[in-house]
C-alpha positions in Angstrom: 6.6 -90.3 -18.8 6.9 -87.8 -16.0 7.8 -84.1 -17.1 11.5 -83.6 -16.9 14.0 -80.8 -17.4 16.0 -81.6 -20.5 19.1 -80.0 -21.8 20.2 -80.7 -25.4 23.7 -79.9 -26.4 23.9 -78.8 -30.0 21.2 -77.3 -32.3 22.2 -79.1 -35.3 19.8 -81.5 -37.3 19.4 -84.1 -34.6 19.5 -81.7 -31.6 16.7 -79.7 -33.3 14.7 -83.0 -33.9 15.0 -84.0 -30.2 13.9 -80.5 -29.3 10.9 -80.7 -31.4 10.1 -84.2 -30.2 10.4 -83.3 -26.5 9.4 -79.8 -25.9 5.7 -80.2 -25.7 5.8 -82.9 -22.9 9.0 -81.6 -21.1 10.8 -78.3 -20.2 13.6 -78.2 -22.8 16.6 -76.0 -23.2 19.0 -76.2 -26.1 22.6 -75.0 -25.7 24.9 -74.1 -28.7 27.9 -71.9 -28.9 26.5 -70.4 -32.2 23.4 -68.2 -31.5 22.5 -68.3 -35.1 21.6 -71.9 -34.9 19.1 -71.2 -32.1 17.0 -68.8 -34.0 14.3 -71.2 -35.3 13.8 -73.3 -32.3 10.3 -73.4 -31.1 8.8 -73.8 -27.6 12.2 -74.1 -25.8 14.8 -72.1 -23.9 17.9 -71.1 -25.9 21.2 -71.1 -24.1 24.5 -69.7 -25.5 26.5 -69.3 -22.2 27.5 -71.9 -19.7 26.0 -69.9 -16.8 22.5 -70.5 -18.2 23.2 -74.3 -18.0 24.1 -74.1 -14.3 20.8 -72.2 -13.6 18.7 -74.7 -15.5 19.4 -77.8 -13.3 18.7 -80.4 -15.9 17.4 -83.8 -15.0 18.6 -85.2 -18.4 21.4 -84.1 -20.8 21.2 -85.2 -24.5 24.5 -84.6 -26.1 23.8 -84.1 -29.9 27.0 -82.5 -30.9 29.2 -84.1 -33.5 31.2 -87.2 -32.2 34.5 -85.2 -32.6 33.3 -82.9 -29.8 31.0 -85.1 -27.8 33.2 -86.0 -24.8 34.8 -82.6 -24.6 31.4 -80.9 -24.6 30.4 -83.3 -21.7 33.6 -82.3 -19.8 32.7 -78.6 -20.3 29.2 -78.9 -18.9 29.5 -81.5 -16.1 30.7 -79.0 -13.5 27.5 -77.2 -14.1 25.1 -80.1 -13.6 23.4 -81.2 -10.6 24.5 -84.7 -9.3 21.3 -86.3 -10.0 21.4 -85.4 -13.8 21.6 -88.3 -16.3 24.0 -87.9 -19.1 23.1 -89.2 -22.6 24.5 -89.3 -26.2 23.1 -90.4 -29.6 26.6 -90.8 -31.1 27.0 -93.2 -34.0 30.4 -94.6 -32.6 30.8 -95.4 -28.9 34.5 -96.2 -28.8 35.7 -94.9 -25.3 32.3 -93.9 -24.1 31.9 -96.6 -21.5 35.1 -95.7 -19.8 34.3 -92.0 -19.9 30.9 -92.6 -18.3 32.0 -94.8 -15.6 34.7 -92.2 -14.6 32.3 -89.3 -14.9 30.5 -89.9 -11.6 27.0 -89.5 -13.2 24.3 -91.7 -14.2 24.3 -92.3 -18.0 22.4 -93.8 -20.9 23.6 -94.1 -24.5 21.6 -94.5 -27.6 21.8 -94.4 -31.4 18.9 -93.5 -33.6 19.8 -95.5 -36.8 18.5 -92.9 -39.1 19.9 -89.6 -40.4 17.7 -86.4 -40.5 18.7 -85.8 -44.1 17.9 -89.1 -45.6 15.1 -90.5 -43.4 11.5 -89.2 -43.3 11.3 -87.9 -39.6 7.5 -88.0 -39.9 7.4 -91.7 -40.6 9.9 -93.7 -38.8 8.1 -96.9 -38.4 10.6 -98.7 -40.6 13.6 -97.3 -38.9 15.8 -98.6 -36.0 17.3 -97.4 -32.7 19.9 -99.0 -30.5 19.8 -98.6 -26.7 23.1 -99.5 -25.0 22.0 -102.1 -22.3 24.6 -100.7 -20.0 24.1 -97.7 -17.6 21.2 -96.2 -15.8 18.0 -98.2 -15.8 15.6 -95.3 -15.7 17.5 -93.5 -18.5 17.1 -96.6 -20.6 13.5 -96.7 -19.9 13.0 -93.2 -20.9 14.5 -93.6 -24.4 12.8 -97.0 -24.8 9.4 -95.3 -24.2 10.5 -92.3 -26.5 11.5 -94.5 -29.3 8.5 -96.7 -29.0 6.2 -93.9 -29.5 7.9 -93.1 -32.7 7.3 -96.7 -33.9 11.1 -97.5 -34.1 12.3 -101.1 -33.7 14.6 -101.1 -30.8 17.6 -103.3 -30.3 19.8 -103.4 -27.1 23.5 -104.0 -27.4 26.6 -103.5 -25.4 28.9 -100.6 -26.3 31.2 -103.0 -28.2 28.3 -104.8 -29.9 27.0 -101.4 -31.0 30.2 -100.3 -32.7 30.6 -103.8 -34.4 26.9 -103.6 -35.7 27.3 -100.0 -37.0 30.5 -101.0 -38.8 28.7 -103.7 -40.7 25.2 -102.2 -41.3 26.4 -98.6 -42.1 30.0 -98.7 -43.4 29.3 -101.3 -46.1 26.4 -99.3 -47.8 28.4 -96.2 -47.2 31.5 -97.6 -49.0 29.5 -99.1 -51.8 27.8 -95.8 -52.4 31.3 -94.1 -52.5 32.4 -96.5 -55.0 29.4 -96.0 -57.2 29.7 -92.2 -56.9 33.5 -92.2 -57.7 33.2 -93.9 -61.1 29.8 -92.4 -62.0 29.5 -90.6 -65.3 26.5 -88.6 -66.4 24.0 -90.7 -68.4 21.6 -89.3 -71.0 19.4 -92.3 -70.8 20.0 -93.9 -67.4 18.3 -97.2 -66.7 16.0 -98.0 -63.7 18.7 -99.7 -61.6 21.2 -96.8 -62.3 18.5 -94.2 -61.3 17.8 -96.1 -58.0 21.5 -96.2 -57.1 21.8 -92.5 -57.9 19.0 -91.7 -55.5 20.6 -93.6 -52.8 23.9 -91.9 -53.5 22.4 -88.5 -53.3 20.8 -89.4 -50.0 23.9 -90.8 -48.4 26.1 -88.0 -49.7 23.6 -85.5 -48.6 24.4 -86.4 -44.9 26.6 -84.3 -42.9 30.3 -84.8 -43.6 31.0 -85.3 -39.9 28.5 -88.1 -39.7 30.2 -89.8 -42.7 33.6 -89.5 -41.1 32.2 -91.0 -37.8 31.1 -94.1 -39.6 34.2 -94.7 -41.6 36.5 -94.0 -38.6 34.7 -96.5 -36.5 37.5 -98.9 -35.4 35.7 -101.9 -36.8 35.0 -100.4 -40.2 38.4 -101.3 -41.7 37.7 -105.1 -41.6 34.5 -104.5 -43.5 36.1 -102.5 -46.1 38.9 -105.1 -46.4 36.2 -107.8 -47.0 34.6 -105.7 -49.8 38.1 -105.4 -51.4 38.5 -109.2 -51.2 35.1 -109.8 -52.9 35.8 -107.2 -55.6 39.1 -108.9 -56.4 37.4 -112.2 -56.7 34.8 -110.7 -59.2 37.6 -109.1 -61.1 39.2 -112.5 -61.6 35.9 -114.1 -62.6 35.5 -111.3 -65.2 39.1 -111.7 -66.4 38.8 -115.3 -67.0 35.1 -115.2 -68.3 34.6 -118.2 -66.2 30.9 -119.0 -66.5 30.7 -121.8 -63.9 32.5 -119.6 -61.3 30.2 -116.7 -62.0 27.2 -118.9 -61.4 28.6 -120.1 -58.2 29.3 -116.5 -57.1 25.8 -115.3 -58.1 24.4 -118.2 -56.1 26.4 -117.2 -53.1 25.5 -113.6 -53.0 21.8 -114.4 -53.6 21.7 -116.5 -50.5 23.2 -113.6 -48.5 20.1 -111.5 -49.4 17.4 -114.1 -48.8 
């Protein structure tokens, strides 16, 4: 991987993670409108004005701001970038991104590290996954494929639409299940093993940034997954109400097959 000039937009948890990851092999700069968030970044240039972005002449931009602001921040900085610069994002929802990129006039690559900096062990990512969108710039995809491979991540390649459908399934279902658990949870003086495991999961999920949680839940494909959960819960309520042992056995058999 040849040395590049990489501009990271946003000095939050993922922006700082990518800064640490890339700053020893590349010339890295991080831009954030809040200078306080730049204080503890190491081995990198720290930008808080747009003029500094123009002078840097980045080869690659990694947009790590929250989804709500991703495209607006791109629009802010694009006039300041050289025409050869590759735009990239790590957003958890890609709705509208393909259209934006194709109209931007820049080469682009879009990826999604499928782990949160709060819940995942960033020092041991071999069991984690990353998605690379198989549309866009070939060299940009190669860059992230090499980067994620070095971390030991399992890499999948999807279209923009396939990505959003996958995220709606793989993240929204556990998130919603965790919300339901937390919503009805009461303090236990003598919690069982299963309860404690669920509690650790709930603490991890709810320890994520609120913006990330909203991004996942507002994915346009999430509603169908939530509706499916509601249907299953209604069936389970009916079984419990009628105390139908045969129906309960069929239900248990069905859900066990799902996790085999």
